[in-house]
N, C-alpha and C positions, 0 to 999 in steps of 0.2 A: 222832637228828638227822634233820631233814627231808631226804628224798632230793632230788637235783637234779631240777628241772623245766624243761621247755621247752628242752632241750639240742640238739635237732635243728633247725637254723636255716636249712636250704636253702642259700642262696648262701654262707654262711660255711663250709659243708662243703667247698666247692671249694678252700679254703685249707688243707685238711688235708695234713699232711706224708706223703710216701710211706713214710718209715721214721723212727721216733722214735729219737733217739740213746740209747744204752744208759745214759748218765749220768743220765737222768731216772728210771731205775729204782733209783737209789741209795736206801738206807733214809732215813727221815726225819731221821736224825742229820745229814744233809747239808743239811737245810732249816733256815735260820737263824732263822726266826720259828716260833712254834708257838701252838697254841690249847688252852685248857682244854676237854676234851671235855664235851659235854652241858650247857653253861651255858645257863640260861634266866632270865628275869626273875622277881623275887619276885611271887607271886600267880598266878592262873590266869585263863582266859578266863571263868570263871563267878564270879569274885570276886577279892578281893585288891587291894592298893594299886596305883594307876596311876602313882604317883610315890614316890620315896624321898628324904627329906631327910637329907643326910649331914652329919657333923660338920665337914667341910671347907667347908661353906657351899653345896655343890652340891645342887640338887634334880634328881635323875635322873628323867627321864620315861621310863617303861618301857611305856607304852601303844602300841598299833599306830599311832595318830595322833601323828606326831612333830612336826609343825609345824616342819619343818627350816628352818635358815637357808639362804636361797637367794641366787643370784647372777644377774646379767644376762648374756645372750649377748654375746659379743664377736665380731663378724663376721670380724675379721682372724684370730682363732684358729680359728674354725669353718672357715674356708677352708683351713686347714692340715691338717685331719683327713684321713688317707688315704682314698681313694675307696671301697675295699672295706669299710672300717669304717663310714664315715658314710652310705652310700647308703640304709640302712634307717631312718635317723634315730634310732638307738638306740646307747647305749654299754652293752654287755653286760658286767657286772661280777660276778665270782665272790667269794663270801665264805663263811666256814665257820660263822658264827653260833655260835661256841663259846667266847667269852671276854668276860665283862662287864668294863668298859663298851665294849670295842672293837667287837665284833660278836656279837650274841646275839639270842635270840628274845624278842619282846615278850610281854606278859601273855596274848595270844591263843595263844601257843605256835606261831605260824605265821609272823608277820611278822619279818623280819630288820631289826634296828635297831642303833644304836651309832655311835661316832665314826668308824669306818672308812667307813660308808655315808654319813654326813654329808659327809665329805670327798669321797667319790666323787660325791655330788650336786652339790657346788660345781663339780667338774671338768666333769660332764655339762652343767650350766647354762652355764658359760663357753663350751663348745664347741657349744652349741645343740642338744644331743642329749637324748633321753629316757633316764633311768636305768633300765636293765633289770637287776634284781638276781637272781642265781642262787645258791642255797645249794648247796654241795657239801662233800664231805669233804676234810680236809687232805691225804689221800693222793692225791686225784684231780685237784686243781687243776693240777698241772704237765702231765699228759697232756691235759686238756681245753683248756688254754691253747695247747698245741702243735697240737692238732687244729683250732683255730679256733672252738671252742664258746664260749670266753671271750675277750674282747678285753682285759680288764684284771682284775687280782686286787687287791682291797683287803681284806687279812685279816691284818695284822700280819706281813707277809712281810719278812724281813731279807735284805739283799744279802750274797752270799758268793761265793767263787771258783768253786764248782760251778755255781751258778745263772747267772752271767753268761755261761756257755758256751751257754746256751739262751734266756735272757731279757734284755730291757732293762728299766731301772728308772727311776722318777721319785720321788725321795725326798720324804717329807713328815713324818717324825717321828723323834725319837731312839729308839733301841732298847735297852731294858734289861729285865733279869729281876730280880724281887724275891724275897727270902727273907721268909717270914712265920712267926710263931710265936704261941703263946698270950700273952695280955696280961701274964701273970706272969713270962715268961721274961726272962733278962738277956743273951741272945745279942747279939753285934755282929759280923755276918758280913762280912768284908772279903776273905777268901781261904781257901785250903785249910786252914790250921791251925785255923780257927774252926769247921770242921765235923767235926773228928776225933772219932770215936767216937759221933757223933750218928746218929739215924734220920731220913732225909730222904726225903720223898715227891717223886716226879718222874714225868713222863710218859714211857713207853717210846718210844725212838726219836726223842726230841726233842732240840733243841739244848741244853736245860737238862741233859738226861742226859749229853750230850757234855761239858759243862763239869764236871759232878760226877765223871765217870769220870776226867777229866784231873786233877782235884784229888785224887782218891783215889790215883792213880798217884804224884803228888807226895808225898802223905803216906806211902805205903809206902816210897818211896825215902829218906825221913827216919827210917824205923823207927817211925812213928806209926800209931795205929789209923785205918783208913779209916772213912768214913761208911758206914752200912748204907742202901742205896737201897731204897725201898719203892714198890710200884706198885699203883695202884688203877684200876678200870675207868671211873670217872666223876668229874667234878668234885665232886659231892655226897659221894661216898665219901671222896675225898681230904680235903676240909675236915672231914668228920666225924672222920676218923682224927686230924687235927691238933688239933681242939678237944677231943677226948676223951683226948689224951695218948698215943695209940698211935704217933704220930710226933712228933719234936721240931721239925722244920722242913718247910716246903713251899716249893718254888721254882716260880714261875709268871711270866707276863708282868707286869711291874711295875705297869701301870695296874690290873690285876685285883687285885693285892695291896693297892694303895692304896684301891681301891673297898671291899674287904672291911674294911680297917682303919677306914674312915670310916662303914660302915653296920652293923657288928657291934660287940658289946661285949667279945668274947673274943679277938680277934686283933689283931696289930700287925705292921708292917713292921720287920724287924731287919737288913736288908742289901740291897744293890743291886749288880748286876754288868752290864757291857755284854753284850748278847746275842751279840756276836761274839768274846767273850773267847777267847784273849788279845789279839785285835785289836779294832778298833772297827767297828761296822756301823750302818746306818740302816734304818728301816722305809721301804718304797717300794711304789708302784704297780708291778705286774709285768705286762709285755707280751711278746708274742712277739718274739724277737730279730730285728732288722732290718726290722720292718714299718712303722717310721716313727711309731708312736703315742707312744712314751715322751717324745720331745722336746716334743710338743704338750701332753701332760699336764703336763710340767714348767712350760711357759709358763702354762698355766691355773692351776696351783698358785701360781706366783709372782704372778699377777694377783690371786688370792684372798688371798695374804699382803699384797700392797700395799693392797688395799681394805679389809682388816680382817676379812673374812668368815671366813678361815681361823682367825684368833685367836679369834673368837667361838665357832667350833665346838669348839676345844680347851677353851676356858673352860667351855663348856656341859657338857662331860663331865669336868671336873676334870683336864685333861691339859696345862695351859698350860706346865708346866715341861719338857715334851718337845717344845715348838715349835722349828722350825728357822727360821733367818733367810732361807733361800732353798731352793728345790727345785733339785736338780741331776739331770741325766740321767746314769745310770751304765750303762756297757756293758763288755763284755770288754776293749775297747781302752783305756778310761780307768780301769778298776777300781783298779789299783794306786795311781794318783794320788789318786783320791777317797777311798781308805781313810785316807790321811794326814789329809785334811781332816775326816773324820768325828770325829776327836778333839776338834774344836772345838764339837761339839754339846753343849748344856747337860747336865751330869750330874745336876743336882738333888740333893736330899737325901732320904733315907728318912725319911718323916714318921711 
């Protein structure tokens, strides 16, 4: 994965916290979104396809030149950007570039692209700021956001009770995990009973693992065989194990499983679960708690929803079923109330 670049930003370092709360050091099981490690576009910088035509009708552009959908600056919104954030004219956004089609490397193996960055671009445009994308690891974005290196994170981050103690959020997509299997499989995964005795690949320390561990505990309490969890070091190894039959199932961000179902001949989606199981959650732009940026991002997102550019971005990446009717600012103070409303997000169907 490309190491972070340009992280020392002068004036932004003055916003570093004197002491980082211990909760940020929690394992990634507390992180409600996750990314497939090492994902990159098909092809290479020396050759390979620049677009992928999928069976769902989407033509995925995996080239460095994205020709993104853009939005116009709104002066009223730009005026609301906190001064410490807007004074350099940039919106510094972190992403992990680890999950097709959400955030991944283009065919040059350097440029971060995907739906997450397209949405970040709309926000930056609305606020009259230049989008400054910084690729980082999943483990590092919390610390880097607290220190002021990153002003917002757009990387399939889900809202949860641990994160709202440290960060504020502006929701922009429904949050689901997908189960995928070989095309010939007859699985229909809806709950713990459906994974009994199966071999399931999952990322270590992820929210997916947290769900599976809870399901295994439920199975054991019923006297049923738990699933065997299998771990691989990269996305490529995980999918190879699935396609070769060494695992029965893989659980990953739902958009990634849909992408593979529609661009490969050997895999299909066989189940879907909310990323916040047993509660509901949403994917959201993540900002430092109390710095005033999240409400402005929510307004920018709602403007993009209203003018149709948000919908065009999701359609471009085959994610229309995860669209939200509005963006909401979620903080520790209103987290409990917004959890209830998350259940209204479209659940879609595993295709």
